[in-house]
N, C-alpha and C positions, 0 to 999 in steps of 0.2 A: 101435765105437760111433760113431754119427753125432752131431755137435754142430752146433747152429744157429749161424750167424755172427751176431754182434751187428750191429745197424744202425750204419753208419758215419756220422760227422758230416761236414758239408761240408769242414771243415778237414782231417779225416783223408783224405778222397778227394782233395782238392787236393794234399796231400802225396804221395799215390800217383801222381797225374798228373805232378807236378813230378819225382818220382824216375824215372818211366818216361822222361820227356823227357831228363833228365840222362844216363841210361844210353844212350839213343839217340845223343845228341850226342857222347858220349865214345867211341863205337864207330866205327872207320874204315869198317866195312862199311855203316854206316847214314848217316854224315855226313862230308862232305868239308870239312875245316877249311883254308881258304886261308891260306898264310903271307904272301901279298901284300896282300890287303885283305879285310875281312870281307864285302864285297859279293859276293865270289866263293865264299864258303862256302855249302854247300847240302846238302840231303838227297840221298842216292843213291836210285835206284829201290827198293832194298831198304829204305832208311830211310823212304821215303814209305809203303811197305806196312806197315812196323812201326808207324809213327805211326797209321795207319788202324786196325790191329788193336788197338793199345793204347787208343785213344780209343773204339773200338767196345765194348771191355770195361769201360772206366772211366766213360764219360759216363752210362750208365744208373744207376750207383751214385751219381753226383753228383746226378742228377735225383731219385732216391729220397731222398737226404739233404736236398736243398732242400725237397722236399715235406714231409718230416717236420719240418723247422724251421718251415715255415709253419703246420703243424698245431699245433705246440707254442706258437707265438706267438699263434695264434687262441685256443687254450685259455686261455693266460695273460690275454689281453685280456678274454675272457668271464668268467673267474673274478674278475679285478680289478673289472670292471664290476658283477658280481653282489654282490661283497663290499661295494662302496660303497653299493649300493642297500639291502642288509640293514641297514647302519649307520644310514641316514637314516630 
C-alpha cells in the first residue's frame, strides 16, 4: 500500500538538514577533524559530495515548506481582514 507523505514544516526540514550535517561531521570519511586547530578541520572530497547530495535532496523540501507557510500566513491575513470587515 502506498501512503502519501505529509507535508513537512520548515522546522521539521531544518531538523533533517541539521541531522544530515551532524552525521557527515561525525564520519571520518566525510569530515577531517583537526586536533591542532579548528581552522584545519574540513570536509573530505567524499564529504563535499555527500553535503551536495544531502542538500539536493533536502532543500526542495524546505522550499515547499516555506511556500506552504507563506500560503497559510496569507490565508490567515485574508481571513482576519474579512472577519474584521464583516463585524463593522
